matplotlib code that plots the C-alpha trace (Angstrom):
import matplotlib.pyplot as plt

x = [8.7, 7.5, 5.2, 2.6, 2.3, -0.5, -0.4, 2.3, -0.2, -3.9, -6.0, -9.2, -12.2, -11.2, -13.7, -11.8, -9.7, -7.7, -4.4, -4.0, -3.3, -4.9, -7.0, -5.1, -5.2, -6.2, -2.6, -1.3, -3.7, -2.5, 1.2, 0.5, -1.3, 1.5, 4.1, 2.2, 2.2, 5.9, 7.3, 7.4, 6.2, 7.6, 7.6, 4.0, 2.9, 4.4, 1.7, -0.6, -2.7, -5.0, -5.4, -7.7, -7.1, -6.7, -3.7, -3.1, -0.7, 2.1, 2.2, -1.6, -3.7, -6.9, -6.0, -7.0, -7.3, -8.5, -5.7, -5.3, -2.2, -1.1, 1.3, 4.4, 6.0, 9.8, 10.3, 8.6, 9.9, 9.6, 6.7, 6.6, 3.3, 2.3, -0.4, -3.3, -6.2, -8.8, -9.1, -10.8, -9.1, -8.3, -6.6, -3.7, -0.4, 0.0, 2.9, 4.7, 4.8, 7.4, 6.4, 8.9, 8.6, 9.3, 12.7, 13.9, 12.3, 14.2, 17.5, 16.9, 18.6, 16.3, 16.1, 15.0, 12.4, 10.6, 9.5, 7.6, 4.2, 2.8, -0.1, -1.6, -4.4, -5.1, -5.7, -7.4, -9.9, -11.1, -9.8, -7.3, -9.2, -8.5, -11.5, -13.6, -11.5, -13.4, -12.1, -11.5, -9.0, -7.4, -7.1, -3.8, -2.0, -3.6, -2.5, 1.1, 0.8, -0.2, 3.5, 4.7, 5.7, 5.3, 6.9, 4.6, 5.5, 2.7, 4.0, 0.6, -1.6, -4.9, -7.0, -6.0, -7.0, -3.6, -4.0, -0.3, 2.2, 3.4, 5.9, 7.7, 6.5, 4.7, 5.2, 2.0, 1.0, -1.4, -4.7, -4.4, -6.8, -6.4, -7.9, -4.7, -5.1, -8.7, -10.2, -13.3, -16.4, -17.7, -14.7, -15.1, -18.9, -18.2, -15.6, -18.0, -20.8, -18.6, -17.6, -20.8, -18.9, -19.1, -15.8, -17.3, -18.2, -14.6, -13.3, -15.3, -14.2, -10.6, -10.7, -9.0, -5.9, -3.1, -1.7, 2.0, 4.1, 6.0, 5.3, 8.4, 7.8, 10.0, 7.2, 4.0, 5.9, 2.9, 0.9, 3.7, 5.0, 2.4, 4.8, 5.0, 7.5, 7.5, 10.0, 11.6, 13.1, 16.3, 18.8, 22.2, 25.6, 25.6, 28.5, 30.3, 31.9, 35.6, 36.5, 37.1, 40.7]
y = [-1.4, -3.9, -2.7, -5.3, -3.5, -1.2, 2.5, 4.2, 6.9, 6.8, 6.5, 8.3, 7.1, 6.2, 8.6, 11.6, 11.8, 15.0, 15.1, 17.6, 21.1, 24.4, 25.0, 26.3, 30.0, 32.1, 33.5, 29.9, 29.0, 32.0, 31.0, 27.4, 28.5, 30.8, 28.1, 25.6, 28.1, 28.8, 25.3, 22.3, 19.5, 17.1, 13.9, 14.3, 15.1, 11.7, 9.9, 8.6, 5.8, 5.4, 1.9, 0.9, -2.4, -4.0, -4.8, -6.9, -6.4, -9.0, -9.6, -9.5, -10.7, -9.8, -6.1, -5.2, -1.9, -0.4, 1.4, 3.9, 3.8, 6.7, 5.2, 6.5, 4.3, 4.9, 2.3, -0.9, -2.9, -0.6, 1.4, 3.5, 4.3, 6.8, 5.1, 6.9, 5.7, 7.3, 9.1, 12.1, 15.4, 14.9, 11.6, 10.7, 9.4, 6.1, 4.5, 3.6, 0.6, -0.4, -2.7, -4.7, -7.1, -10.8, -10.2, -7.8, -9.9, -13.1, -11.2, -10.2, -12.1, -14.7, -12.8, -9.7, -11.7, -12.6, -9.0, -8.9, -10.2, -11.3, -9.6, -12.4, -13.3, -9.7, -8.8, -11.9, -11.9, -8.4, -6.8, -4.6, -2.0, 1.3, 3.4, 4.9, 3.4, 0.9, -2.6, -2.8, 0.0, -1.3, -5.0, -4.8, -3.2, -5.5, -8.5, -7.3, -6.5, -10.1, -11.0, -8.3, -8.3, -5.5, -4.3, -2.1, -0.3, 1.3, 4.3, 5.5, 2.9, 4.8, 1.7, 1.6, 5.3, 6.9, 10.7, 10.9, 8.5, 6.7, 4.0, 1.7, 1.1, -2.2, -4.5, -5.2, -8.2, -8.6, -10.5, -14.2, -17.0, -18.9, -18.4, -16.7, -13.8, -13.5, -10.0, -9.5, -9.3, -6.2, -4.3, -5.3, -4.5, -1.0, -0.4, -1.8, 0.5, 3.6, 3.0, 1.3, -1.8, -5.6, -7.3, -10.6, -9.5, -8.1, -11.5, -13.4, -10.9, -11.6, -15.4, -15.0, -13.6, -16.3, -17.4, -16.5, -19.5, -19.1, -17.3, -17.4, -19.3, -16.8, -14.2, -14.2, -15.4, -15.2, -17.5, -20.0, -20.2, -18.8, -16.2, -12.5, -9.8, -7.0, -4.2, -3.3, 0.1, -0.3, 2.2, 1.7, 3.4, 5.7, 5.9, 9.2, 11.2, 12.0, 15.5, 18.0, 19.0]
z = [20.6, 18.0, 15.3, 16.5, 19.9, 20.7, 19.8, 21.9, 23.0, 23.8, 20.7, 19.6, 17.6, 14.0, 12.6, 13.9, 10.7, 11.2, 13.0, 15.9, 14.7, 14.0, 10.8, 7.7, 7.6, 4.5, 4.4, 4.2, 1.5, -0.6, 0.0, -1.0, -4.1, -5.1, -4.5, -6.6, -9.5, -9.4, -8.5, -10.8, -8.5, -11.2, -9.2, -8.2, -11.7, -12.8, -10.8, -13.5, -11.9, -8.9, -7.6, -4.8, -3.1, 0.3, 2.6, 5.7, 8.4, 8.2, 11.9, 12.4, 9.4, 11.3, 10.7, 7.2, 5.5, 2.2, 0.5, -2.3, -4.3, -6.5, -8.9, -10.7, -13.4, -13.4, -16.2, -17.5, -14.5, -11.6, -10.0, -6.9, -5.0, -2.5, -0.4, 1.2, 3.3, 1.0, -2.3, -0.6, -0.5, 3.2, 2.5, 4.8, 3.5, 5.3, 3.5, 0.4, -1.9, -4.5, -7.3, -9.4, -12.3, -11.9, -13.6, -10.9, -8.1, -9.1, -8.8, -5.2, -2.3, -0.7, 2.6, 0.8, -1.2, 2.1, 2.5, -0.8, -1.9, -5.2, -7.0, -9.0, -6.7, -5.7, -9.3, -10.7, -7.7, -8.6, -5.4, -7.2, -9.2, -11.0, -9.8, -12.6, -15.3, -17.6, -17.4, -21.1, -20.7, -17.5, -18.6, -20.6, -17.7, -15.1, -17.1, -16.9, -13.2, -12.3, -12.7, -10.3, -6.7, -4.1, -0.9, 1.2, 4.4, 6.4, 8.4, 9.8, 11.4, 11.1, 11.7, 15.3, 15.8, 15.5, 14.7, 14.0, 12.4, 15.6, 16.3, 13.9, 10.3, 9.6, 6.7, 4.8, 2.8, -0.1, 0.0, -0.8, -1.7, 1.5, 5.0, 6.1, 3.8, 2.8, 2.9, 5.1, 3.0, 4.7, 3.6, 0.0, 0.1, 1.4, -1.3, -4.0, -2.8, -2.9, -6.6, -7.7, -8.9, -8.3, -7.3, -8.1, -11.6, -12.1, -10.9, -13.6, -16.2, -15.4, -15.6, -19.0, -17.3, -17.4, -14.1, -13.9, -14.8, -11.6, -8.3, -6.2, -2.9, -1.1, -1.6, 0.4, 3.4, 5.7, 3.5, 2.9, 6.5, 8.8, 10.2, 9.7, 10.3, 13.0, 13.5, 16.8, 17.5, 19.5, 20.8, 19.3, 19.2, 16.2, 13.8, 14.3, 11.5, 11.8, 13.0, 10.2, 9.8]

ax = plt.figure().add_subplot(projection="3d")
ax.plot(x, y, z, "-o")
ax.set_aspect("equal")
plt.show()
């Protein structure tokens, strides 16, 4: 089944946000609270940025979603992001994105580079924002991020109504400044209204950002070649471990 296929089960209206299941009990709330007090949750506490932007399905650019990235910086050249469909408390984890510097990206094999997208347009156009963070504080980080590349796998296609993560993951692409990659205006207007911002104003305020000297043409494969990537799930012979002596 290719990731471009329809949902593998009948879908329900998109506004029914919760997956199937019983409500959380009082006892479970108490257990969760106790666990959070005793456990460290160190990886989660390393998340120090919230980014809101948009993503497009590599195999179907007409499918576009608002995304919320919760970012952990592992070092100066590598970030990892848990991606949600909203920043509300009932947000659903819909995928993961890895972000690398141009230095790391240039060292990747060409076939691997095809799976990654650049961030320069997404940031300079004002589509990439840090909600509720003043631009004057965000700008230094944004300038650095214009030179980065991301690989984003969507594991829960909520836009088609799936109440569970179904089927194969989908490779996502970033917005681009061409017809094949432009974000629908109504999505941007809805996001701007939620945060009381103006994407156009942010775009003008970021004109000072320098364009990267080089955006590798292997990235943004959809824009460069008009072709995307879809995953098929195939049955295969598994490798068996040798019997224990």
